[in-house]
C-alpha positions in Angstrom: 34.6 9.5 -66.7 34.2 12.8 -64.7 33.9 12.9 -61.0 32.8 16.3 -59.1 32.2 16.6 -55.7 29.0 18.5 -54.8 29.9 18.4 -51.1 29.8 16.1 -47.9 29.3 12.7 -49.3 27.8 13.6 -52.5 29.4 13.2 -55.6 28.5 13.5 -59.5 30.0 10.6 -61.5 29.7 11.2 -65.2 30.4 9.1 -68.6 29.5 10.0 -72.0 25.9 8.6 -71.4 25.1 8.5 -67.7 25.2 10.7 -64.8 25.2 8.9 -61.4 24.9 10.8 -58.0 25.5 9.6 -54.3 24.2 10.8 -51.2 22.6 14.0 -51.9 21.9 16.2 -48.9 19.5 18.8 -47.8 19.9 22.3 -46.8 20.3 21.7 -43.1 23.8 20.6 -43.5 24.5 24.3 -44.1 25.9 23.5 -47.6 24.4 24.5 -51.0 21.9 21.5 -51.9 23.1 20.0 -55.1 20.1 20.4 -57.9 20.9 18.5 -61.0 19.5 16.0 -63.5 20.9 12.4 -63.1 20.0 8.9 -64.4 20.9 7.1 -61.1 21.1 8.1 -57.4 22.6 6.0 -54.7 21.4 6.5 -51.0 23.5 4.9 -48.5 21.2 5.5 -45.6 18.0 7.4 -44.7 19.7 10.2 -42.9 18.7 14.0 -44.0 22.4 14.5 -45.2 22.5 11.7 -47.4 18.9 10.9 -48.5 17.4 14.3 -50.5 16.5 12.6 -53.4 14.0 15.3 -54.2 16.9 17.7 -55.1 17.7 15.3 -58.1 15.8 16.1 -61.5 15.1 13.9 -64.2 13.3 10.9 -62.7 16.5 9.0 -61.7 16.4 5.2 -60.8 17.1 5.3 -57.2 19.0 2.4 -55.3 18.7 2.9 -51.5 19.8 -0.7 -50.2 21.6 -3.9 -50.9 21.5 -6.0 -54.2 22.6 -6.0 -57.7 21.2 -3.4 -60.1 21.9 -2.6 -63.8 20.8 0.7 -65.1 22.0 2.2 -68.6 24.8 -0.2 -68.8 26.1 0.8 -65.4 26.2 -2.2 -62.8 25.7 -1.1 -58.9 26.4 -3.5 -56.2 24.7 -2.5 -52.7 26.7 -4.2 -50.0 25.2 -4.2 -46.1 27.2 -2.3 -43.7 27.0 -0.5 -40.2 27.0 3.3 -39.2 28.8 2.2 -35.7 30.9 -0.3 -34.1 27.9 -2.1 -32.8 26.1 -3.6 -36.0 23.9 -0.7 -36.6 22.7 -0.5 -32.8 23.6 3.0 -32.4 23.1 4.4 -35.8 21.6 1.9 -37.8 22.6 0.3 -41.0 24.3 1.6 -44.2 24.7 0.4 -47.7 28.0 0.8 -49.5 28.1 0.6 -53.2 30.3 -0.7 -55.8 30.0 1.1 -59.1 31.0 -0.6 -62.3 30.9 2.4 -65.0 33.2 3.0 -68.0 35.5 0.2 -67.4 36.3 1.6 -63.9 35.2 0.2 -60.5 34.4 2.9 -57.8 33.6 2.0 -54.0 31.5 4.8 -52.1 31.3 3.7 -48.5 28.6 5.9 -47.3 28.9 6.6 -43.3 31.0 3.6 -42.9 31.4 3.4 -38.9 33.6 0.3 -38.5 36.4 -1.7 -40.5 35.3 -4.0 -42.9 34.5 -7.7 -42.4 35.8 -10.7 -44.8 32.4 -10.7 -46.7 32.3 -7.0 -47.4 36.2 -6.9 -48.4 35.7 -9.7 -50.7 33.3 -7.3 -52.8 35.2 -4.1 -52.3 38.8 -5.3 -52.6 40.7 -4.0 -55.5 38.3 -1.1 -56.2 40.1 1.2 -58.7 38.3 4.5 -56.8 37.7 4.6 -53.1 35.3 7.3 -51.5 35.7 7.1 -48.2 34.6 9.1 -44.9 37.4 10.5 -43.0 35.8 12.8 -40.6 35.2 10.8 -37.4 32.5 11.2 -35.0 29.6 9.6 -37.1 31.8 7.5 -39.4 35.6 6.0 -39.1 38.0 8.5 -38.3 41.3 9.2 -40.4 43.2 6.5 -38.7 40.7 3.9 -39.3 40.2 5.2 -42.7 43.6 4.3 -43.4 43.2 1.1 -42.2 40.5 0.3 -44.7 42.1 1.9 -47.5 45.2 -0.7 -46.8 42.3 -3.4 -46.9 41.0 -2.6 -50.1 44.2 -1.3 -51.6 42.4 0.9 -54.3 44.4 3.1 -56.8 43.0 6.3 -56.2 41.4 7.7 -52.9 38.8 10.6 -52.5 38.1 11.3 -49.0 34.8 12.6 -48.1 32.6 13.5 -45.0 35.0 16.0 -43.6 34.8 19.7 -42.3 34.5 22.1 -44.9 33.4 26.0 -44.5 29.7 26.5 -44.0 29.2 22.5 -43.1 27.2 22.3 -39.8 28.1 18.7 -39.1 30.7 18.1 -36.5 33.5 16.3 -38.0 37.2 16.7 -38.3 39.0 18.4 -41.3 40.7 16.4 -43.8 44.2 17.8 -42.9 43.9 14.8 -40.2 43.5 12.3 -42.8 46.3 13.6 -44.8 48.6 13.7 -41.8 47.8 9.8 -41.1 48.5 8.9 -44.7 51.7 10.7 -44.6 51.3 13.3 -47.2 50.9 17.0 -47.1 47.5 18.7 -47.4 46.8 18.5 -51.3 45.5 21.6 -53.4 41.6 20.5 -54.2 40.9 19.8 -57.9 37.6 21.2 -59.4 36.9 17.8 -60.7 38.7 14.6 -61.8 38.7 13.2 -65.2 39.8 9.6 -65.2 39.9 6.5 -67.2 41.3 3.2 -66.8 44.7 3.9 -68.5 45.0 7.1 -66.1 45.2 4.8 -63.0 48.4 4.8 -60.8 50.3 1.8 -61.5 51.8 0.9 -58.1 50.8 3.6 -55.5 47.6 4.5 -54.0 46.9 8.2 -54.8 45.0 10.7 -52.6 42.9 13.4 -54.4 40.7 15.9 -52.8 38.1 17.3 -54.8 36.6 20.8 -54.0 32.8 21.0 -53.7 
């Protein structure tokens, strides 16, 4: 599997047969709008920096809410969540996704705004790879992200939704998250090529992807 960051909360997740894209954004973010072909697109919530399906070519299967889906051998589980700490009263609901693809499980938490409850944790706990917002203001912040990581206990953590050059969304830089995790800022990778056998055995590893 190859995971590439396209910026913000948007990733391309690719195996030998399928391309899945998460949360494509529009140009109002200040970032270059991702334009590529995909078989599957997941949308965590209906905000302009997460729902730009029109940018994705190839007539993809769009998943935009809770439920269980199977597309081309990929299993996707949509899990209800909240964009804030008041059960969606401020910013509305979101959908988190557990993606089972090429013998790996990946959790993409969208714009999660609070810690996980028992029902959510039951579905997400033990995911191999966790894509988690860390920038605060509109989502959980760095300290809260560490709490969620401790809840899920993934093998690999990929932070997202943090400040990068050009981004017009006001969020914290990833350095704050690295400090909360007790690690030095890591040099970003262009992409992550990973298989089940490559997962860390006893530790949680943080990987930053360049967009």
